[in-house]
C-alpha positions, 0 to 999 in steps of 0.5 A: 530469554524465552522468545517463545513467550514473546511470540506467543505475546506477539501473537495475542496482541495480533489476534487482538488486534484483528478482533477490532478490526472484525468487530468494527466490520461487523458494526459498519455492517449492522448500521449506518456509520456516523461522521464520526465513524467515517472520519475516524476510518479516513484519518486511519487509512490516511495515517497508514497510507502516509507512513507506506509512502515515507517507509516506500520513499526511503527505500527507493532513496536508498538505491543508487540511480544506476541500479534502477535497471537492475534485475536478479533473474531475466524474470523478474521485474527491474527495481524501477519496474517493481515500483511502476507495477505498484503504481499502474495497479494501484491507480488501475485497482482503485480508480476501477473500483472508486469509479473515478478517473485512473491517471493512467488510463490513456498512458502508463508511465515508460518501463525503464524509468530512473530514479528520479522518474520513479520517485515522481511516479510513486509520489504520484500514486501516494497522493492519488490514494490520499486523494481517494480517501478524503473525497470519496463519499462516506456511503461508498467506502461501506459499498462491497466490492468484488476483489478475491471475495467480497469486501467493503471498499475501505478494506480495498485500500488495505488490499492495495497496500498489502500489495506495495507492502509485497513489492517492497519486500522485494525492492529490500531484496534487490538492495541487499543483493547490491550489497546495500543494507536497508534501513530498519523498519519504522513503518508503523 
């Protein structure tokens, strides 16, 4: 099989998908979005975060409890710290930019979480995001914020998910370093 053709086909699909996202961004920038557009955006964000949660919890579940303190080098975060960092960062970024209460404003979770505590924190993070997606006023979704450049708040949700993807990928490497073959990818 010619893998070059498959790669090109994949890149073409990605390019067309990106065009769709960019096109919708331009549309929203020109006119006030309709209620249907807002509801569609909320549904898409909620679906993306729901799938992210399922995959994250599956990756967490695969690591035995005794390895949640595992770090491959002293400079690296432990397995549990990777997930804790995702939660703290997501709460901080969304709460600060959406002007909503940060559950960690006064007290962050301890650093050395076990499996049950890590799972609870990650579930708390995803519940927070889902609530924010549904409750943020429609006009606020399209308000511009500074996050490595100016972007509408709805894109901030994708930026936060991208951050989680980065750390989840690191956690997959931690699994492999412990001799665990991760379940196949099913995020979309």
